[in-house]
C-alpha distance (Angstrom), angle and dihedral (degrees) to the residues before:
residue distance angle dihedral
M1 . . .
E2 3.71 . .
G3 3.77 121.1 .
K4 3.75 128.1 5.4
P5 3.93 120.8 -52.6
I6 3.76 114.6 -122.3
A7 3.80 116.9 -90.9
L8 3.70 100.4 -102.7
P9 3.83 114.2 151.6
P10 3.91 112.1 -100.0
T11 3.73 89.8 -112.9
D12 3.74 98.7 47.4
L13 3.76 106.0 125.9
R14 3.78 91.2 -146.0
R15 3.84 86.4 77.1
F16 3.78 90.7 66.9
A17 3.75 108.1 26.2
E18 3.74 131.2 94.8
N19 3.78 115.3 -115.0
R20 3.79 119.4 -170.3
D21 3.73 92.4 -166.1
R22 3.86 90.1 61.4
A23 3.73 96.9 40.7
L24 3.96 134.8 130.8
F25 3.69 124.1 -176.1
L26 3.77 127.6 -142.8
T27 3.78 104.5 -169.0
A28 3.79 102.1 146.4
D29 3.83 138.4 54.9
V30 3.69 114.6 -64.9
T31 3.76 105.3 -103.9
D32 3.82 139.1 141.6
E33 3.80 88.7 -95.3
T34 3.81 92.5 50.8
V35 3.80 93.6 50.1
T36 3.84 91.3 43.9
G37 3.87 90.1 50.7
M38 3.85 90.9 54.2
A39 3.91 95.9 45.1
A40 3.77 96.9 89.2
E41 3.81 95.0 51.6
I42 3.81 90.8 45.0
V43 3.73 91.4 55.9
R44 3.81 92.6 46.8
L45 3.87 94.3 48.2
K46 3.80 91.5 47.8
Q47 3.83 95.2 48.0
A48 3.87 94.0 41.4
S49 3.84 100.3 62.3
N50 3.79 145.0 -10.4
E51 3.78 91.5 -123.7
P52 3.87 121.4 112.8
I53 3.80 121.9 -78.9
C54 3.94 116.9 -131.1
L55 3.79 115.3 -143.7
Y56 3.84 109.8 -162.7
I57 3.83 110.0 -157.7
D58 3.79 130.0 -159.4
S59 3.84 105.4 147.8
A60 3.68 137.9 122.6
G61 3.90 89.8 -134.9
G62 3.66 129.8 -113.2
S63 3.81 136.5 -178.2
V64 3.81 115.4 19.3
F65 3.75 89.1 -155.4
Y66 3.81 95.0 55.2
A67 3.94 91.6 43.2
Q68 3.76 87.3 55.2
R69 3.83 89.2 47.8
L70 3.81 90.2 50.2
L71 3.92 91.9 49.9
S72 3.81 91.8 46.6
F73 3.79 90.6 50.0
L74 3.84 90.1 48.9
T75 3.82 97.9 47.6
S76 3.83 100.2 35.4
P77 3.87 111.7 115.2
R78 3.74 123.6 -112.3
Q79 3.76 120.8 -119.7
D80 3.79 91.0 -86.1
G81 3.82 89.1 57.1
H82 3.78 98.9 -107.3
A83 3.82 117.2 135.4
P84 3.78 118.5 -169.5
W85 3.67 125.5 -113.9
I86 3.87 106.9 -118.6
I87 3.80 123.0 -144.4
T88 3.75 113.4 -169.4
I89 3.80 121.7 -161.7
C90 3.78 128.9 -172.1
I91 3.80 110.4 -144.9
G92 3.81 100.0 174.8
F93 3.81 119.5 -20.1
A94 3.76 133.5 2.0
G95 3.77 114.1 -174.7
S96 3.73 136.9 171.6
A97 3.82 109.3 -34.7
A98 3.84 90.5 10.0
A99 3.85 89.8 54.4
D100 3.83 89.0 51.9
L101 3.75 89.8 52.7
L102 3.87 90.8 50.1
A103 3.87 91.8 50.5
L104 3.86 94.6 46.6
G105 3.84 92.8 56.1
D106 3.73 116.6 116.6
Y107 3.81 87.7 -124.8
A108 3.85 115.0 15.0
M109 3.75 125.8 -164.1
A110 3.81 136.8 176.4
Y111 3.78 132.6 -165.1
P112 3.81 112.6 -121.2
F113 3.82 95.2 -113.8
S114 3.85 93.6 52.8
L115 3.85 128.5 102.7
I116 3.84 127.7 -146.5
H117 3.72 122.4 -156.4
H118 3.84 124.1 -162.1
H119 3.81 129.0 -175.6
G120 3.80 137.9 144.3
T121 3.80 126.6 -78.8
R122 3.81 114.5 -72.9
Q123 3.84 130.6 -158.9
S124 3.73 129.9 -170.9
E125 3.77 118.8 -147.1
K126 3.80 124.9 -168.0
E127 3.81 94.6 -150.9
L128 3.78 125.9 22.1
T129 3.84 124.9 -161.6
V130 3.81 130.1 -179.9
E131 3.82 87.7 -109.1
S132 3.79 95.3 51.5
I133 3.87 95.5 48.6
G134 3.69 92.7 72.3
R135 3.80 92.7 46.1
I136 3.74 91.6 49.2
E137 3.83 93.0 48.6
S138 3.81 92.4 49.8
R139 3.80 90.1 50.2
L140 3.75 94.8 48.7
R141 3.83 91.8 45.9
E142 3.76 92.1 51.0
T143 3.79 91.2 47.5
N144 3.86 91.5 49.5
E145 3.84 90.8 48.7
D146 3.86 92.8 49.9
F147 3.74 90.5 49.8
A148 3.78 95.9 42.0
I149 3.96 88.5 57.3
R150 3.91 90.4 48.1
L151 3.68 91.6 48.2
A152 3.78 93.9 43.2
T153 3.89 88.3 56.8
K154 3.76 91.1 58.7
I155 3.86 94.8 39.7
F156 3.88 90.0 51.0
H157 3.83 95.7 57.6
R158 3.85 89.5 47.3
L159 3.79 94.7 45.8
I160 3.81 89.3 52.0
V161 3.75 86.4 60.4
R162 3.90 88.6 49.0
I163 3.79 91.1 50.5
L164 3.80 90.1 53.5
Q165 3.92 89.7 48.7
I166 3.88 90.9 49.6
R167 3.77 94.8 44.4
G168 3.86 91.0 46.8
E169 3.76 88.2 53.7
Q170 3.80 91.9 51.5
S171 3.66 98.4 41.5
P172 3.79 123.4 3.7
D173 3.84 91.4 -160.8
F174 3.82 98.4 57.9
L175 3.72 120.3 133.4
F176 3.81 120.9 -124.3
H177 3.79 97.5 -118.5
E178 3.90 88.4 55.8
T179 3.73 89.6 69.9
I180 3.84 91.4 84.9
A181 3.79 100.8 32.1
D182 3.83 91.3 94.9
P183 3.78 113.7 28.3
Q184 3.71 93.6 172.2
T185 3.77 94.4 59.4
F186 3.82 90.1 50.7
I187 3.82 92.0 48.8
T188 3.83 91.0 53.1
S189 3.80 92.2 45.4
L190 3.84 89.2 50.0
R191 3.73 92.7 49.9
D192 3.77 90.4 52.4
K193 3.81 89.6 56.2
L194 3.77 92.4 60.1
S195 3.86 128.2 83.3
E196 3.80 114.5 -100.8
R197 3.74 89.7 -105.4
H198 3.82 94.5 64.8
R199 3.78 103.9 32.1
Q200 3.78 88.0 93.8
I201 3.88 90.1 70.4
I202 3.79 89.2 63.2
T203 3.72 91.8 44.9
D204 3.85 92.3 49.0
A205 3.95 91.0 47.2
A206 3.83 90.2 49.5
N207 3.80 92.4 46.2
R208 3.90 91.4 52.3
Q209 3.82 86.6 54.6
K210 3.77 91.1 52.1
D211 3.84 92.1 47.0
V212 3.85 90.1 51.6
A213 3.81 92.1 46.8
Q214 3.83 91.0 52.1
V215 3.77 94.2 48.4
L216 3.92 91.8 48.7
K217 3.89 86.2 50.3
I218 3.84 91.6 52.9
A219 3.78 90.5 46.5
G220 3.73 90.5 50.2
I221 3.80 93.2 -121.4
K222 3.78 122.8 142.3
P223 3.84 114.6 -128.3
E224 3.81 92.8 -129.1
E225 3.80 93.2 58.3
T226 3.75 112.8 111.1
Q227 3.80 102.0 -173.4
Q228 3.78 111.4 92.8
P229 3.89 113.4 -119.1
P230 3.72 121.8 -140.8
E231 3.87 112.6 -60.4
S232 3.83 87.8 -131.6
Q233 3.79 89.6 59.3
L234 3.83 92.1 49.2
L235 3.79 93.2 46.4
K236 3.69 94.1 50.5
A237 3.82 92.0 48.6
V238 3.79 89.7 51.8
I239 3.83 93.0 47.8
D240 3.84 89.1 48.9
Y241 3.80 92.5 48.7
E242 3.88 95.2 49.5
S243 3.84 94.0 43.0
N244 3.77 91.7 49.9
K245 3.81 98.7 38.6
A246 3.89 96.4 88.9
G247 3.74 108.6 68.6
G248 3.80 97.0 -23.9
Q249 3.83 89.2 -88.8
E250 3.85 123.8 119.0
K251 3.76 111.4 -110.3
A252 3.82 121.4 -125.5
F253 3.73 91.8 -149.6
L254 3.80 133.9 22.7
S255 3.68 118.1 -136.7
A256 3.94 124.9 -139.9
S257 3.74 90.6 -98.5
D258 3.83 90.2 50.0
L259 3.71 92.1 52.7
S260 3.90 89.9 46.3
A261 3.75 88.2 52.0
I262 3.76 91.7 48.8
R263 3.79 91.0 51.8
D264 3.78 93.0 46.4
N265 3.81 94.5 50.5
F266 3.82 94.1 44.2
Y267 3.86 90.0 54.6
Q268 3.78 90.3 46.4
I269 3.70 94.9 52.4
R270 3.78 92.4 42.5
G271 3.78 85.7 53.4
L272 3.77 90.2 56.0
Y273 3.72 88.5 66.4
H274 3.79 98.2 42.6
E275 3.82 116.6 120.7
R276 3.94 91.2 -124.6
Y277 3.85 89.6 57.9
W278 3.82 93.1 56.0
I279 3.77 97.1 36.5
N280 3.85 89.3 58.6
L281 3.74 93.1 43.8
I282 3.89 92.0 51.7
D283 3.71 91.4 44.9
I284 3.90 90.0 57.1
V285 3.79 88.7 46.3
H286 3.80 92.2 52.4
R287 3.78 92.9 47.5
K288 3.82 102.7 36.6
G289 3.86 106.4 13.2
E290 3.84 95.6 100.6
H291 3.73 88.6 69.5
F292 3.86 93.9 58.4
L293 3.88 96.6 51.6
L294 3.79 118.9 118.6
P295 3.98 112.4 -114.2
D296 3.82 93.3 -99.6
E297 3.85 90.6 45.3
S298 3.76 90.7 50.5
D299 3.77 91.4 54.0
Q300 3.83 90.5 49.7
F301 3.82 90.9 48.7
K302 3.86 93.5 49.7
K303 3.90 86.6 57.1
I304 3.89 92.6 60.5
P305 3.82 106.6 92.4
H306 3.83 117.7 -117.1
D307 3.80 88.7 -125.1
K308 3.79 88.7 68.5
P309 3.81 100.5 67.9
I310 3.83 95.0 159.1
E311 3.78 91.7 54.2
R312 3.89 91.5 46.7
S313 3.79 89.7 48.0
E314 3.76 95.0 50.1
F315 3.79 91.7 48.0
L316 3.82 92.6 55.0
V317 3.75 92.3 45.0
Q318 3.74 92.3 52.1
R319 3.76 96.3 45.8
V320 3.82 102.3 32.8
A321 3.86 112.3 28.5
H322 3.74 97.1 73.4
K323 3.84 90.6 48.0
L324 3.72 93.7 50.9
N325 3.88 94.9 42.0
P326 3.90 97.0 82.8
I327 3.75 92.4 52.1
W328 3.78 93.6 42.3
W329 3.88 90.6 50.0
F330 3.75 89.3 50.5
V331 3.83 92.5 50.7
V332 3.84 89.4 49.1
S333 3.75 89.4 49.5
L334 3.80 88.4 49.7
S335 3.77 91.5 51.4
R336 3.78 90.2 51.9
C337 3.79 91.2 50.6
L338 3.82 89.2 55.2
Q339 3.84 88.1 52.3
S340 3.81 88.4 55.6
G341 3.87 121.8 73.2
E342 3.89 126.3 -12.8
H343 3.79 119.8 -57.3
T344 3.74 121.5 -176.6
I345 3.76 104.1 -172.1
S346 3.84 132.5 -168.5
P347 3.83 118.9 -132.7
V348 3.78 92.9 -106.9
D349 3.78 95.5 50.5
A350 3.92 87.1 44.4
Y351 3.80 87.4 54.1
W352 3.86 92.0 53.6
L353 3.72 92.3 44.8
G354 3.80 92.1 55.0
L355 3.82 94.8 -115.2
I356 3.90 91.7 121.1
D357 3.79 135.5 20.1
E358 3.84 101.1 -140.5
V359 3.86 141.2 18.4
V360 3.79 104.2 -144.3
G361 3.70 113.1 -114.1
S362 3.81 94.5 -4.7
G363 3.81 97.6 113.6
L364 3.81 92.4 -131.0
P365 3.75 112.1 144.8
S366 3.72 112.7 -88.4
L367 3.90 139.7 167.2
R368 3.81 87.0 -108.4
L369 3.83 89.0 61.6
F370 3.75 91.9 43.7
A371 3.86 91.2 51.1
S372 3.86 89.4 48.4
Q373 3.83 89.4 53.2
Q374 3.83 91.7 48.8
Q375 3.76 91.0 51.2
Q376 3.85 90.8 49.1
A377 3.71 90.4 50.8
A378 3.84 93.3 47.6
V379 3.85 90.2 49.7
A380 3.81 91.3 49.7
Q381 3.87 90.1 51.4
Q382 3.77 92.4 51.2
Q383 3.93 92.3 55.0
P384 3.80 110.6 116.7
N385 3.80 116.8 -107.0
T386 3.75 105.8 -97.2
S387 3.73 99.9 172.8
T388 3.78 92.9 122.2
A389 3.67 93.7 50.4
S390 3.87 92.2 45.4
A391 3.69 87.3 63.7
Q392 3.75 89.9 61.4
A393 3.79 101.1 37.8
P394 3.78 133.1 29.1
Q395 3.86 115.9 -112.6
A396 3.75 134.3 -157.0
P397 3.90 112.5 -103.3
A398 3.80 116.4 -98.2
A399 3.73 116.4 -100.5
E400 3.69 113.8 -103.8
T401 3.85 113.4 -113.9
P402 3.75 109.7 -117.4
P403 3.83 114.2 -115.5
V404 3.76 114.3 -88.4
V405 3.80 113.6 -108.4
T406 3.82 98.3 -160.4
D407 3.75 142.9 -22.8
H408 3.85 88.7 -142.3
E409 3.89 112.1 132.2
P410 3.83 116.0 -119.2
V411 3.75 116.0 -92.4
G412 3.80 112.2 -84.6
E413 3.76 97.6 22.7
E414 3.83 111.3 138.9
């Protein structure tokens, strides 16, 4: 999201609650006219209050350009620097560019009867020529890659919450840093949570990771290296991998599908060394890395003064970046898979894929429930001491505080 979210406390329920008095409705295709028609109300809501804005969505999609324009308008800061926290809610169908808007909300919800449809960027051309095909493909691929990284950033934060949920189910006494110690176990557990129809997305994303790992091994490149090797070295390794993949013998001829796989793997690996990939990973490390330190590392980190931000930053990057990178790469691969083919997804599957934060009324753990639990606990602690009075009159037993789902900060919190 552009700008800086408003400074609501992490457990403020306004971050996660519908508010009809702060609502916008996107119920048509995303076009210039649609965005222009919403502009006055967006300005009014942004100027009227610092509270979150709710964007209700029931749209088949439309222009990616105008969807980005709408999102930028919603999230841009006012003159005083405040940028609104955006809650997106699917109330029917969110397809294409509308599904993108839903996923990119600071807190995303879907009603249980709704459907979410993801696919890659599309572009219509009145006239096609041999020369223009390559240009169009390059532009679409670049647009898909840009959005995949943006989507991955949102998915990553949500999947960290899902990791905590799954680990909490498996072992109530787990430690936070253990959530990333075994990415493969998490990937398998996440796949099992999905319906049969969408498990293949997880499998495809994991297979993409395996392909890349094998190519890097053939090229003699360590996965933790951040400097891009010569593209000729990468391309040769990709070709060797694809030509040897079937039966371990080098192919005399490459089929069209082989050439397509070579192209896709080459672009994937090149993306691994792109600046935007590492900028987003390092940003995640800076904001959330402290939670993934080992106990002794955490003790060391706490001894670094807050007035030495560069030293604190370097400590986190050195200790955490290589731990988070496998999960980050998986999430980027997952985002790329969602940009390929057609995926009509139920709210529950969208929840486990990290596309939304909450399925309304489902009872699935959410940051809203966690915030409610925290508020209940805070109210209980503020109750006056009535031990003297209790000796004189019977009192109802105190309500038991619900178990904490996660101590993960909400998406977008600085």
